[in-house]
N, C-alpha and C positions, 0 to 999 in steps of 0.2 A: 504494500500500500504506500503510495507516495507520502512524504512527510507532511505537507500541508493538510491533506485529507485525514491522515492519521491523527494529527494534532486537533483538528476540528472534531473528529469523532470522540476523542478523549475529553474535550471540553464539554460536549453535549452529554456524554455518558456520565461524567462526574456530576454535572448539573442535575440530571434526572435521577441518578441514584441517591443523591443527598436530599432531594426534595421530599422524600417520604418513604413510608413503609407500605407493605401490601394493604390495599383498601378493602372495604366491604363489597359485597356483591351488588349488582345494579338493583336499585330500588324504585325505578320509575315505572309508571303505568299510564296508559292512555286516558284513564278516567281520573287521574290525579292532577288537576289543573295547576296547583302551586308547584309541584315537582316538574311538570312539563315546562312551565314558565321559567323555573330555575334552570332547567336543562338548556333551554334556548339561550338564556342570557349567559350561562356558563360557556356554552359553545362559542358565542360571540367573543367573550373574553379570551378564551383559549386561542381562537384564530388570531386575535391581536397579539397575544403573548408569543405565539410561534412566529408570526410575521416580524415581530421585534427581534427575535433571536436571529432569524434569517437575514434581516435587514440591518442589524447592528444598531437598533434604536435603544441605546443604553438609558436614555431619559425615561422612556416608558417602562423599561425593566426595573429601574431604580424606584420610580414613583409608585409602581404597583407591587413592589416587594412588600410583603406584609409588615406593618409598622412594628409588630413585636419582634420580628427578625431584625429589622433595622435598629431597634433599641438594644439588641444583644451585642452589636458590633460598633466600632468607630465608623463614622460616616465615610471616611476615606476608604475603609476596607470594603464596604458595600458598593461604593462607587467603582472601585477597581474591579470587583466581582462582576458588576453589570456591564462594565466596559469590555470585558473579555468574552462575553456571551454573544459572539458573532459567528454564525455558521451558515453562510449563504446557501450551501447545497443541501441542507437538512430537509427532510420531509417528515412531517408529524401527522399521524392518523389517530384521532380519538376513537377508542374502541368502546369505552364504557365510562359513564359518570356514575359513581357509586352513591349510596345513601349517606347523608350527613352523619358524622360521628366525631369522636374525640381524636385529636391528632397530637402526638407528643413530639415536639421539635427538640432535637439535641444537636449540638455541634461541639467539636473539640475547642475548649477555651471559652465557651459561652455558657451562661447559666441555663438556657433552655426554658421551655414552658409547655403547658398543655392548653389546648383551645378546642372548644366544642363547635359543632356545626360546620366542620371542615369536610369538603368533598374530595374523596379520592378519585383520581382520573387515570384510567388505564390508557396508555399511549404507545403506539408503535413508532419508533424513531428509526429513520433510515438515512444513512449518509453513504453515498456511493452504493456499493454492494452489501454493506454491513447493516444489519437491522438488530434492534433490541426492543423488547417490551418493557416499559417502565411504568411506575406509579408516581404521579405527581399529586400535589395537594393544592387546592384553592379554597378561599373563604370569601363570603360576602363581606363587602366593606362598609355596609350600613347606609350607603347612599346610592344603591342601585348598581354598583359595580362589584368587582372581585379583586382580590389580592392573591399572590402566589407565595410559595415558601421555597427559599433557596439558602444554601449555606455560604454566607459571605466569606467564611474562613478559607474557602478554596483559593481565594485570591492570594492568600499568604502561604500556601503550601507549595 
């Protein structure tokens, strides 16, 4: 695998692996209007998130990074983390948005926290010929949008 492609794969793999743990099974049904609406808005957010990774929109990545994550790290660390999440050739396919549940965020060197009503998202990530199935986590931000969880400490490793 050529070096730039391998490096990009490593960045995305690290990002997605640290974003979470295996989530709950899909809890959506066609008769559950709140969950269907949540799913549609979650899909829109995920589209923007993945476009930001592919397009190198570090501003979007930083501002939508969950505030509890940002409070666990120095601002410069999270800024560096979001600046390095640029993988133009990546393809992301959302397979499943799970039922809301408690998410336990931990990172080396940070206090960590637990948060309820977090959605686990099963995603296929493809870079070139390499694919991986990952679980990421997103949470409603209270004003109609979503935030995501990432480990800013990756920028210092």
